[in-house]
C-alpha positions as CSV (number, residue, x, y, z in Angstrom):
1,M,-55.0,-175.3,89.0
2,T,-53.7,-172.6,86.6
3,P,-51.2,-170.3,88.4
4,E,-52.2,-166.6,88.5
5,T,-50.5,-164.5,85.9
6,P,-49.2,-161.1,87.2
7,S,-51.0,-158.1,85.8
8,F,-47.7,-156.4,85.1
9,S,-44.3,-157.7,84.3
10,T,-41.4,-156.8,86.5
11,S,-40.0,-154.3,84.0
12,R,-43.5,-152.7,83.7
13,R,-43.7,-152.3,87.5
14,W,-40.2,-150.7,87.7
15,S,-41.2,-148.4,84.9
16,I,-44.4,-147.3,86.8
17,S,-42.4,-146.8,90.0
18,F,-39.8,-144.8,88.2
19,N,-42.5,-142.5,86.6
20,V,-44.1,-142.0,90.0
21,L,-40.7,-141.1,91.5
22,I,-39.9,-138.6,88.6
23,S,-43.4,-137.1,88.9
24,S,-43.1,-136.7,92.6
25,L,-39.7,-135.1,92.3
26,T,-40.9,-132.8,89.6
27,L,-43.9,-131.8,91.7
28,F,-41.6,-131.2,94.7
29,A,-39.3,-129.0,92.5
30,L,-42.2,-127.0,91.2
31,V,-43.4,-126.4,94.7
32,L,-39.9,-125.2,95.7
33,M,-39.6,-122.9,92.7
34,V,-43.1,-121.4,93.3
35,N,-42.3,-120.8,96.9
36,Y,-38.9,-119.3,96.0
37,L,-40.5,-116.9,93.5
38,A,-43.4,-116.1,95.8
39,A,-41.1,-115.1,98.6
40,R,-39.3,-112.6,96.4
41,H,-42.0,-111.4,94.1
42,F,-45.1,-111.5,96.3
43,R,-48.0,-109.0,96.1
44,R,-50.3,-108.1,99.0
45,F,-53.7,-106.7,98.6
46,S,-56.7,-105.9,100.9
47,L,-59.7,-108.1,100.9
48,S,-61.8,-105.5,102.8
49,S,-62.5,-102.0,101.5
50,S,-62.3,-100.8,105.1
51,A,-58.8,-102.2,105.7
52,Q,-56.6,-99.9,107.8
53,I,-53.3,-101.1,106.5
54,E,-53.5,-100.1,102.8
55,L,-50.4,-98.0,102.4
56,S,-50.4,-94.7,100.5
57,D,-48.2,-94.1,97.5
58,L,-46.0,-91.7,99.5
59,T,-45.3,-94.4,102.1
60,R,-44.5,-97.0,99.5
61,R,-42.0,-94.5,97.9
62,V,-40.3,-93.8,101.2
63,L,-40.0,-97.5,102.0
64,G,-38.8,-98.2,98.4
65,T,-35.8,-96.0,98.9
66,L,-35.0,-97.3,102.4
67,T,-31.5,-98.9,102.5
68,N,-30.6,-98.6,106.2
69,D,-32.0,-100.8,109.0
70,V,-34.7,-99.1,111.1
71,K,-35.5,-100.7,114.4
72,V,-39.1,-100.1,115.5
73,I,-40.1,-100.9,119.1
74,V,-43.8,-101.0,119.9
75,Y,-43.6,-100.2,123.6
76,F,-47.3,-100.8,124.3
77,D,-49.7,-102.5,126.6
78,Q,-51.3,-105.0,124.2
79,H,-54.7,-104.5,125.7
80,E,-54.7,-100.9,124.6
81,P,-57.4,-100.2,121.9
82,L,-54.9,-98.8,119.4
83,Y,-52.3,-101.6,119.7
84,A,-53.9,-103.8,117.0
85,S,-53.9,-101.0,114.5
86,V,-50.3,-100.0,115.3
87,W,-49.0,-103.5,115.1
88,A,-50.8,-104.4,111.8
89,L,-49.6,-101.2,110.1
90,L,-46.0,-101.6,111.2
91,K,-46.0,-105.3,110.1
92,E,-47.2,-104.0,106.6
93,Y,-44.1,-101.7,106.7
94,A,-41.9,-104.7,107.4
95,F,-43.5,-106.7,104.6
96,R,-42.8,-103.9,102.2
97,N,-39.1,-103.5,103.2
98,S,-37.1,-106.0,105.2
99,H,-34.9,-103.2,106.6
100,V,-37.8,-102.3,108.9
101,K,-37.4,-104.5,112.0
102,V,-40.5,-104.5,114.2
103,E,-40.4,-105.6,117.8
104,A,-43.2,-105.6,120.4
105,V,-42.5,-105.0,124.1
106,D,-45.4,-105.3,126.5
107,Y,-44.4,-103.4,129.6
108,E,-47.1,-105.1,131.6
109,K,-46.2,-108.7,130.6
110,N,-42.5,-108.3,130.3
111,P,-41.3,-105.7,132.7
112,G,-37.6,-106.8,132.4
113,A,-37.5,-106.1,128.7
114,A,-39.4,-102.9,129.3
115,N,-36.8,-101.7,131.8
116,V,-34.0,-102.3,129.3
117,I,-35.9,-100.2,126.7
118,K,-36.5,-97.4,129.2
119,A,-32.8,-97.3,130.1
120,N,-31.5,-97.5,126.5
121,Y,-33.9,-94.7,125.3
122,K,-34.0,-92.7,128.5
123,L,-37.7,-93.0,128.9
124,T,-39.3,-91.7,132.1
125,A,-42.9,-92.4,132.9
126,D,-44.0,-92.6,129.2
127,K,-46.0,-95.6,128.2
128,D,-47.7,-96.7,125.0
129,L,-45.4,-95.3,122.4
130,V,-43.5,-96.4,119.3
131,I,-39.7,-95.9,119.0
132,F,-37.9,-95.5,115.7
133,D,-34.1,-96.0,115.8
134,C,-31.7,-95.8,112.8
135,N,-28.0,-95.5,113.6
136,H,-28.8,-93.8,117.0
137,R,-31.1,-91.3,115.3
138,I,-34.3,-91.7,117.3
139,K,-37.9,-90.5,117.1
140,V,-40.6,-91.4,119.6
141,V,-44.3,-91.3,118.6
142,P,-46.6,-91.4,121.7
143,Q,-50.0,-92.9,121.7
144,S,-51.6,-89.5,122.3
145,E,-50.6,-88.4,118.8
146,L,-51.9,-91.5,117.0
147,S,-55.6,-90.6,116.8
148,E,-57.9,-87.7,116.3
149,L,-60.6,-86.9,118.8
150,D,-64.1,-85.7,118.2
151,I,-64.8,-83.0,120.8
152,Q,-67.9,-81.6,119.2
153,P,-70.3,-83.6,121.4
154,L,-68.4,-82.3,124.4
155,I,-68.6,-78.7,123.2
156,S,-72.3,-78.9,122.5
157,G,-73.1,-80.7,125.7
158,Q,-74.6,-83.7,124.0
159,S,-72.1,-86.0,125.6
160,R,-69.2,-86.2,128.1
161,E,-67.5,-88.7,126.0
162,V,-64.5,-87.9,123.6
163,R,-64.4,-90.4,120.8
164,R,-61.6,-91.4,118.5
165,T,-62.4,-90.7,114.9
166,H,-59.2,-91.1,112.8
167,F,-55.9,-93.1,113.0
168,K,-52.8,-91.1,112.1
169,G,-50.3,-93.9,112.4
170,E,-49.2,-94.0,108.7
171,W,-48.6,-90.2,108.6
172,L,-46.5,-90.2,111.9
173,F,-44.7,-93.5,111.2
174,T,-43.6,-92.6,107.7
175,S,-42.5,-89.2,109.0
176,A,-40.5,-90.9,111.7
177,I,-38.8,-93.2,109.3
178,F,-38.0,-90.3,106.9
179,N,-36.6,-88.2,109.8
180,V,-34.3,-90.9,111.3
181,T,-33.0,-92.0,107.9
182,T,-32.4,-88.5,106.5
183,A,-29.0,-86.9,107.1
184,R,-30.1,-83.4,106.3
185,T,-30.0,-81.2,109.4
186,L,-32.4,-78.3,109.7
187,K,-32.2,-75.3,112.0
188,A,-34.6,-72.9,113.6
189,S,-33.9,-69.6,115.4
190,F,-36.2,-68.2,118.1
191,L,-36.3,-64.4,118.1
192,R,-35.6,-63.1,121.6
193,D,-35.3,-59.8,123.6
194,H,-39.0,-58.8,123.3
195,G,-40.8,-61.0,125.8
196,E,-41.4,-64.0,123.4
197,H,-42.3,-67.5,124.6
198,S,-39.3,-69.5,125.7
199,P,-38.6,-73.0,124.3
200,E,-36.7,-73.8,127.5
201,D,-39.7,-73.1,129.7
202,H,-41.1,-76.4,130.8
203,E,-43.0,-75.2,133.8
204,S,-45.4,-72.4,132.9
205,E,-48.5,-72.7,130.7
206,M,-47.0,-70.1,128.3
207,G,-43.7,-72.0,127.9
208,Y,-42.7,-73.4,124.5
209,A,-40.8,-76.5,125.7
210,G,-43.3,-78.8,124.0
211,F,-43.0,-76.9,120.7
212,G,-39.2,-77.0,121.0
213,Q,-39.6,-80.8,121.4
214,I,-41.6,-81.0,118.2
215,L,-38.7,-79.3,116.4
216,K,-36.2,-81.8,117.8
217,Q,-38.5,-84.7,116.8
218,N,-38.3,-83.4,113.2
219,N,-34.5,-83.3,113.3
220,I,-34.6,-79.5,113.6
221,Q,-31.9,-77.9,115.8
222,W,-33.1,-74.7,117.4
223,D,-31.3,-71.8,119.1
224,Y,-32.0,-68.3,120.2
225,L,-31.4,-65.3,118.0
226,S,-30.8,-61.7,118.9
227,L,-30.8,-59.2,116.0
228,L,-29.2,-56.5,118.0
229,G,-25.8,-55.3,116.9
230,T,-24.3,-56.9,113.8
231,N,-26.2,-60.2,114.1
232,Q,-28.1,-61.3,110.9
233,V,-30.8,-64.0,110.4
234,P,-28.7,-67.0,109.2
235,A,-29.6,-68.1,105.7
236,G,-31.5,-71.3,105.5
237,H,-32.8,-71.0,109.1
238,L,-36.5,-71.0,110.1
239,L,-37.1,-67.7,112.0
240,I,-39.7,-68.0,114.7
241,A,-41.3,-64.9,116.3
242,A,-43.2,-66.4,119.1
243,A,-45.4,-63.5,120.1
244,P,-43.0,-60.6,120.8
245,V,-44.6,-58.3,123.4
246,T,-42.5,-55.2,123.0
247,A,-41.7,-53.4,119.7
248,L,-38.8,-54.4,117.6
249,S,-36.2,-51.8,116.7
250,D,-35.9,-50.4,113.2
251,L,-32.6,-52.2,112.8
252,E,-34.2,-55.6,113.7
253,L,-37.1,-55.0,111.4
254,S,-34.9,-54.2,108.5
255,K,-32.9,-57.4,109.0
256,I,-36.1,-59.5,109.1
257,D,-37.4,-57.6,106.0
258,Q,-34.3,-58.4,104.1
259,F,-34.2,-62.0,105.2
260,L,-37.8,-62.5,103.8
261,K,-36.9,-60.8,100.5
262,D,-34.0,-63.1,100.2
263,G,-36.2,-66.2,100.3
264,G,-36.4,-66.7,104.1
265,R,-38.9,-68.8,106.0
266,M,-40.7,-67.4,109.1
267,L,-43.3,-68.4,111.6
268,V,-45.0,-65.4,113.2
269,L,-47.4,-65.7,116.2
270,F,-49.4,-62.9,117.8
271,N,-51.5,-62.8,120.9
272,V,-53.7,-60.3,122.8
273,L,-51.1,-58.8,125.1
274,N,-50.2,-56.2,122.4
275,V,-53.8,-55.4,121.9
276,Y,-54.4,-54.8,125.6
277,K,-51.3,-52.6,125.8
278,G,-52.1,-50.8,122.6
279,Q,-48.7,-51.6,121.2
280,K,-47.4,-52.8,117.8
281,T,-44.4,-54.9,117.3
282,G,-43.4,-53.6,113.9
283,L,-43.9,-57.0,112.3
284,E,-47.4,-55.9,111.3
285,K,-46.0,-53.4,108.8
286,I,-43.6,-56.0,107.2
287,L,-46.4,-58.5,106.9
288,A,-48.7,-56.0,105.2
289,E,-46.1,-55.8,102.5
290,W,-46.5,-59.5,102.0
291,G,-50.3,-59.2,101.8
292,V,-51.2,-60.0,105.4
293,E,-53.3,-57.8,107.7
294,V,-52.8,-58.4,111.5
295,G,-56.0,-57.2,113.3
296,R,-55.9,-55.0,116.4
297,N,-58.8,-56.9,117.8
298,I,-60.0,-60.0,119.7
299,V,-62.1,-62.7,118.0
300,R,-64.7,-64.7,119.9
301,D,-67.0,-67.5,118.7
302,K,-69.2,-68.5,121.5
303,P,-71.1,-71.3,119.7
304,N,-67.7,-73.0,119.1
305,S,-66.1,-72.3,122.5
306,P,-65.5,-75.3,124.7
307,S,-65.5,-73.1,127.9
308,A,-68.3,-71.1,129.5
309,S,-66.2,-67.9,129.3
310,G,-66.1,-67.9,125.5
311,H,-62.5,-66.8,125.5
312,D,-61.3,-69.9,123.6
313,V,-62.6,-71.3,120.3
314,A,-62.5,-74.6,118.5
315,I,-61.7,-74.1,114.9
316,S,-63.0,-76.7,112.3
317,A,-63.2,-74.7,109.1
318,F,-60.1,-74.8,107.0
319,G,-58.9,-73.5,103.6
320,N,-57.2,-75.4,100.9
321,H,-53.5,-75.7,101.6
322,P,-50.9,-78.5,102.4
323,I,-50.7,-77.3,106.0
324,V,-54.4,-77.8,106.8
325,N,-55.5,-80.4,104.2
326,P,-54.5,-83.3,106.5
327,L,-56.6,-81.7,109.3
328,Y,-59.9,-82.4,107.5
329,K,-62.7,-83.0,110.0
330,T,-60.4,-82.1,113.0
331,R,-60.1,-79.0,115.2
332,L,-57.6,-76.4,116.4
333,H,-58.1,-74.9,119.9
334,L,-57.1,-71.3,120.1
335,V,-57.4,-68.7,123.0
336,D,-58.5,-65.1,122.4
337,P,-57.1,-65.1,118.9
338,R,-56.7,-62.0,116.7
339,S,-57.9,-61.8,113.1
340,I,-55.2,-62.5,110.5
341,R,-56.5,-62.1,106.9
342,K,-55.4,-61.7,103.4
343,I,-55.2,-58.1,102.0
344,S,-56.9,-57.9,98.6
345,T,-54.3,-56.5,96.1
346,G,-56.8,-56.3,93.3
347,P,-56.5,-57.7,89.8
348,G,-53.4,-57.4,87.6
349,N,-50.7,-57.6,90.3
350,A,-48.9,-60.6,89.1
351,D,-45.9,-60.0,91.4
352,A,-48.1,-60.2,94.6
353,P,-47.3,-62.9,97.1
354,N,-49.6,-65.9,97.2
355,V,-51.6,-65.6,100.4
356,T,-53.8,-68.5,101.5
357,E,-56.2,-68.2,104.4
358,L,-55.9,-71.3,106.5
359,A,-58.4,-71.4,109.4
360,F,-61.7,-69.7,110.2
361,T,-64.2,-69.3,112.9
362,G,-67.8,-70.4,112.4
363,P,-70.4,-67.9,110.9
364,A,-71.0,-66.5,114.4
365,G,-67.4,-65.4,114.9
366,T,-67.3,-61.9,116.3
367,V,-64.5,-59.3,115.8
368,L,-64.3,-57.1,118.9
369,T,-62.4,-53.8,118.5
370,D,-63.5,-51.8,121.5
371,I,-60.7,-52.6,123.9
372,R,-60.0,-50.5,126.9
373,G,-57.1,-51.7,128.9
374,N,-57.8,-55.3,129.7
375,E,-61.5,-55.0,129.1
376,V,-63.3,-55.8,125.9
377,Q,-66.6,-54.1,125.1
378,E,-69.1,-56.0,123.0
379,H,-71.5,-54.0,120.8
380,A,-74.1,-56.3,119.2
381,A,-75.1,-53.7,116.6
382,T,-71.6,-52.8,115.3
383,D,-69.3,-55.7,116.0
384,L,-68.5,-57.7,112.8
385,R,-70.0,-61.2,112.7
386,T,-68.6,-63.5,110.0
387,N,-66.3,-66.4,109.3
388,V,-63.2,-64.7,110.7
389,C,-59.8,-65.8,109.3
390,L,-57.2,-66.5,112.1
391,A,-54.2,-67.8,110.2
392,V,-52.6,-67.5,106.8
393,A,-49.7,-68.9,104.8
394,V,-47.7,-66.8,102.4
395,E,-45.5,-68.0,99.5
396,K,-43.6,-66.2,96.9
397,G,-41.2,-67.6,94.3
398,K,-37.8,-66.4,93.3
399,I,-37.7,-62.7,92.6
400,K,-36.6,-61.8,89.0
401,N,-33.4,-59.9,88.3
402,V,-31.8,-60.8,91.7
403,S,-29.2,-63.3,92.7
404,A,-30.0,-66.9,91.8
405,D,-29.4,-68.2,95.3
406,R,-32.6,-66.7,96.6
407,G,-35.3,-69.3,97.2
408,T,-39.0,-69.3,97.7
409,T,-40.2,-67.1,100.6
410,R,-42.6,-68.8,103.0
411,I,-44.4,-67.3,105.9
412,V,-47.1,-68.6,108.3
413,V,-48.9,-66.2,110.5
414,V,-51.3,-67.1,113.3
415,G,-53.4,-64.8,115.5
416,D,-52.7,-66.8,118.6
417,S,-49.6,-68.0,120.3
418,V,-51.0,-69.6,123.4
419,F,-52.3,-72.6,121.5
420,L,-48.7,-73.8,121.1
421,G,-47.8,-73.3,124.7
422,N,-47.2,-76.2,127.1
423,H,-50.8,-76.2,128.4
424,M,-52.6,-76.1,125.0
425,L,-50.2,-77.9,122.7
426,N,-51.9,-81.3,123.2
427,S,-55.4,-79.9,123.0
428,A,-57.4,-80.9,119.9
429,D,-55.0,-81.0,116.9
430,N,-52.7,-78.1,117.9
431,R,-49.6,-80.3,117.9
432,E,-50.4,-81.6,114.4
433,F,-50.8,-78.1,113.1
434,A,-47.4,-77.2,114.5
435,F,-45.9,-80.2,112.9
436,L,-47.5,-79.5,109.5
437,A,-46.6,-75.8,109.5
438,V,-42.9,-76.4,110.4
439,N,-42.5,-79.0,107.7
440,W,-44.2,-76.9,105.1
441,L,-42.0,-73.9,106.0
442,L,-38.9,-76.0,105.7
443,D,-40.0,-77.6,102.5
444,Q,-40.5,-81.1,103.8
445,S,-43.8,-81.3,101.9
446,E,-43.3,-85.0,101.4
447,L,-44.5,-85.4,105.0
448,L,-47.8,-83.6,104.5
449,A,-49.6,-85.8,102.0
450,I,-50.7,-88.8,104.1
451,P,-54.3,-88.5,105.2
452,A,-55.5,-89.8,108.6
453,R,-57.6,-92.9,108.2
454,P,-61.1,-93.1,109.7
455,L,-61.7,-95.4,112.6
456,N,-64.9,-97.4,112.3
457,E,-66.7,-97.9,115.5
458,Y,-69.6,-100.3,115.8
459,R,-72.0,-100.2,118.8
460,L,-74.9,-102.5,119.8
461,M,-77.4,-100.6,121.9
462,M,-79.7,-102.8,124.1
463,T,-82.0,-102.2,127.0
464,K,-81.5,-104.1,130.3
465,A,-84.3,-106.6,129.4
466,Q,-82.8,-107.2,126.0
467,L,-79.3,-107.8,127.5
468,T,-80.8,-110.3,129.9
469,S,-82.5,-112.2,127.1
470,V,-79.3,-112.3,125.0
471,T,-77.4,-113.5,128.1
472,W,-79.8,-116.4,128.6
473,L,-79.8,-117.2,124.9
474,M,-76.0,-117.5,124.9
475,L,-75.7,-119.4,128.1
476,A,-78.7,-121.7,128.0
477,G,-80.4,-121.4,124.6
478,M,-77.6,-122.3,122.3
479,P,-76.1,-125.2,124.4
480,G,-79.6,-126.4,125.1
481,S,-80.5,-126.6,121.4
482,V,-77.4,-128.7,120.8
483,L,-78.4,-131.1,123.6
484,L,-82.0,-131.3,122.3
485,M,-80.8,-132.2,118.9
486,G,-78.6,-134.9,120.4
487,L,-81.6,-136.3,122.4
488,L,-83.8,-136.4,119.3
489,V,-81.2,-138.4,117.4
490,W,-80.7,-140.8,120.3
491,I,-84.5,-141.4,120.5
492,R,-84.7,-142.0,116.8
493,R,-82.0,-144.5,116.8
494,R,-83.5,-146.4,119.8
495,K,-86.6,-146.9,117.7
């Protein structure tokens, strides 16, 4: 019998083995190189057009310049509806820049870690919030600020449900990172001595403690300012006139006038107390020189009033300006506002300030001017009914032939002050308006360009009978069909 001849010689077998080894090592090296490059030069993109985590250009720029570590703590009950959106968005931040360190703490599942967080950041009863910490500069974003609410069905009586419509996480998170990583310290001065709202008042509805907290969250240090005596408005400060009740002296008014002409920034709020008392503060005359008319009236808009009394109004019509552009499809909630409108200066006045009307009532807005003491008389035949302007923004660039250190004057005037009080601040989007107005006045416009993202909500409406049918289908129909198919296969094989 002839012995079998091997198919390959020994040298041939060694050659094949060596080639396989080299090929395997080459493939392994290629996989390592691809993973190395992918880890450092990856690109993420959304597969869905409705993705909630596609970052804006502004956020990418802020993250691109981030060099300090920012610790982000998601202090949330993970069963909360907004948790998934918050976590997904912040993970996208971390993917964009490794200096963003995201950590989740569920205070329900892990009370020990939650107590440590509460002690470290001096939290009280607050729950469901996001904490940003960079070198002990801290900003806290509560869940209540993360979404916009649609109150129109509640106003119209169509529903008792308030529904979330937009998610504002990117806007607030990028602002928080910007604030905790920016060394620039800004300052605001609250005018006093005339019955203004107090930022130290936490108790009363008219207190401005909540508004003062907004300033602190934006790294703005505030203090009181009296313009009596030799005091001047400090250059570079934001001057806040929170609804003075009594008249300012000529000396105070002249200092404010000069401050604005020197490129100052000012937030002016009015309310109805002056109207009831028949008094003027003196600020009305200064604002008229800047193209703003402060009405001695009270504005009502009953079709857009959430209350039966009609004293308050929900504003949803806005102009075109960086302050209100992010408030698209949202509302402000004002109480007994006064009209604040642009004074027409006529053509050819190139040196006139740029006045932009910000917020309006609906077409049924009514301007009431017959005010006797604390009573307001309505006259259907003579009262003006129109889209009434309730807030304006003023801007004027550097004045020619004056010192070069004068900057751009910016003023925001609103015909209501109660909407920023402790009771009303969290109603509708009042808090967001305050945030936007303050940042525009202090030229932090980079925080104004991130839109709120719509929240898509899907509902399946079924009758009780339909729900019963679906329940039986899920519990019996689907498992039963699988068992039936198995039985048919068994019977066929038996045959």
